[in-house]
N, C-alpha and C positions, 0 to 999 in steps of 0.2 A: 792670548790664551782663551779669554771667555769668549771672544766672537768665534773662534774657532770651534769652540765647543758647542756654541749656539748654532753654527751653522751646520755641524755634523748631526745636531739633534733633529733641525728641520728637515735635513736629508732622508732621515730614517722616516718621518711623518708623512712626507710629501711624495709623489710621484718624481720619478728621474727627471731633472732639468733636460731641456732640449728644445729646439726651434718649434714655433707654433705655427702650424699651416693657415693661411688665410682661409676663411670660411668653415674650417673643420673643427675649432676649438669648442670644445662641449662646455665650456663655461670658465670663469677666472678660478683661478685658486686663491681662495681668499685666507686670510691669517686665522687661526683659532681663536675663537672667544670663550670667555666664561659660560658656564652652563646657565641657561635662561637668557641668552642672548644670542643674536645673529645679525648678519650683513643684510642690508637692504639697498638695493639701486636706487639712488635719489636724482641721478641727472647722468646723463650719456649723450654721446653723438656717435653713431654708427657710420655716417658719411655715406647714407644710402642713396642720397638724392642727387640731382645733375647738378647742383651748385651748392656753395657754403650755405649754411643755415644761419643767416644773420639775426635770428633771435637768440642765438646761441654764442656767436662769434663776432669779432670784429676784426677784419684785416688792419694790420698795424702800420698801413700808410705807405707812401712813396717818399722815399729820403735815404741820406746816408746812415749807413750802420756800419761800425766797424771799418773793416776794408773794403766794403761793398755797399750795396745799396738795396733796401726793401722795395719791391715792387707789387702792388696787389694784383697783377695779372700774372703772376707766378704762384697764386694761390688757387689751385685746381682742385676739384672734387669729381673723380672720375671711377667708374667700377666698382663702387663700395668703398673707396679709400680717398683719403685727404692725400694730396701730393703737393708737396713745397717744392719747388722747381728752382734750381740754381743753373743761370744760364749767361752767356754772354751776349750784351746788347751794345755793339759799338764797343767804347773803350770802357765801359762799366761793366761789372758783374753784379747780377742783380738776383734776389731770391725772396721767398715770401716768408710771412709770419702771421699768426692770429692769436687772439687773447678774448677771453670772456669778461675782462675788465668792465664793470657797470653791468653785466648781464647775469653773471653767475660768480657768486663769491660765497665761501663756506668755510668754517673751522672744523678741523678734526675728520676722521674716516679715512677710508682706503681710496687712492687715487691709483688708476693704472691704465695706461696705453699700449696697444699693441701695434708695435713699430718695426719699420725695415730700414736700417741706415744706408747711406750713400756709400760708395766705394771709392769716389774720387777725391784726391787731396784738396785742401785749402777751403772747405766749408765745414761748418760747425752746427749740427742739428741739436736741437734739445727739447724736452718735455719739461717744465717747471712751473712751479707756484712762486706768485708774488703777492705782496700786499702794499699799500702806499706807504704804511709805517716803516718799510725797509729804507725808504729814501732818506729818514730822519736822523740825525746825527743825536738828537735827545735821548735816544736808546742805547743803553751801554750793553744790553744784550739782545737776543732775537724774539724776547717775550712780547714786543710792540710791534712785531710783523718782519717777516725775513723772506730773502729769496731762497726757495728750496727747489734745487736741481734734483728732481727725480732722477734723471738721466742726460747726460751730455755727452757728445762724442768730438773733443776739438782735437783728433787726430784719425787716422786709418790703421788701426792696429787691433788688437785681440781685448782691449780694454775699453771700459766707459768710465765717465767720471761723475761722481756724486757729491754735492756741494751743499752748504748752508754760508749765506751772506746777510749781513746786519749792518746797521749802524750806519747808513748813507754811502753814498758813491763819490764823494769828494772829500779828500783826496782820494781815498779807496775805502772799500768796505772791509770790516773785520770778517774773515772765512775761516770756514773749517771743511775739510771734504776727505774722500776716499776714492779709491778706484777700485773696480770690480771687474772679473773677468766675463767675458761674453760666452755663455755657453756653446760648445763645439768649437771656440777659438775663432781665429781669423776666417777660416774656410766658411763659417757660418754667419759672415757679415750681412750677408744679404737675404738671411732667414728673418722671419718675424719672430721677436720676442717681446715678452710682456714685461713691462718697466712698471712696478708698482711702489707706492709708499702708505703705511700705515702711520698716520699723524695721530698721536693722543696728546692729551694736555701734559703726558710727562716725557715724553720721548718720539724720535722719528724712527721708524723701521724701515729698510729699505729692501726691495725683493727683485730678482730676475726670474721670470719663468716660474714663480711662486715659491722660490728658494730665499730665505733670507741672506743679504751679503753685506748687509752693516746697519748698524744702530747705534745713535748718537742723540745727545741732548742739546747739540748744536750750539753751545754757549748759552741757551735759554731759549726753550721750545715756544714758538710762535702761539700765542692764544687769541690771536684775531682772525677774523675770514680773510680769505685769500683767493686771489682769481688764478686761472690757468692760461699759461702761454705755450704756444708750440711755434717753434721758431727754426729757421734756418739762417745762417749768418756767413760771412767770408772772414775769416781771420788766420794770420800767419802761424799760429799755432799748430795749426791744423794743415800747414803744408803749403806749397805755392800753388794757387790756383791758377796760374799761367800753364802749369804743367797736366792740369785736368783735361780731360775730355768731356766737353758739355755739350747738351745740358745733362744733368743728373737730378734725382729727386730723392728726399725724405719722405717715406710714406707711413702714413698711420691709419690703420684699420678701423679702430674706435678709441675712444675715450670714456671711461666710465668711473663714477663717483660713488662709494657705498657709504652708508653711514649705519651706526650700532642700533639695534631696535629689539625690543623683546622677543622672544623667540618664537611666541604666539602671532606674531604680526603677519597679515596677509596683505598682497599686493604683488604688481609685478616687479619682478626683479630681486625677490626677497630670497636670501641664500646664496649659494655658490657651492664650490667643492672646497 
């Protein structure tokens, strides 16, 4: 009941949700802050170059990943977008993945990516945060580091998945999650939508197109810097890749990270809507 009340309250304060057109978004819809504080853009990639910016990202290599293979040649930057391609290469299905590990790590703030999901079955796009502490079984909760899935779509239907994982991956992590509806339903799967996370020391709050869809403490909110991953994978829970018409792509228009600053701060990216 509390989540429904909060969602209704957010809908009254913010513009009606809906697909965001590539190249026409007037700015991110940022969560409200207390008086005297404002959002400041501290890191971003608009993917405006001709290739991946290697000062910000590292491709995650060539090798086995779930039911497919990661391949650096499937990481493309074209027409102002990141495209992580899924394709058939002989008997292998390959896909692309990138990370800011070792290049940008940050604790707390607002993280948002403007994404367009793929439509073919069998592959699993995601925008997520990760820390090295999430691999450790020493942490009984997520405060020492967690995998924070801002959005992942391991199926081709009208919902996305939001998850927190912590406490190591062998034999399995401790997990807590929710699903959220895509604005516009399955018909809008190929529209751009903004998937965001407000990560504070006390909780995680997830947003789609500026509207709150879930808040949680995730078994103990991460208190350590985390890096950003954008990945495509092949997995059976997303359907049978053999029935897909490939290639297909997971597309990202931009990734932005905002931090909280005094309201009188000046500089590029301060503010929002």
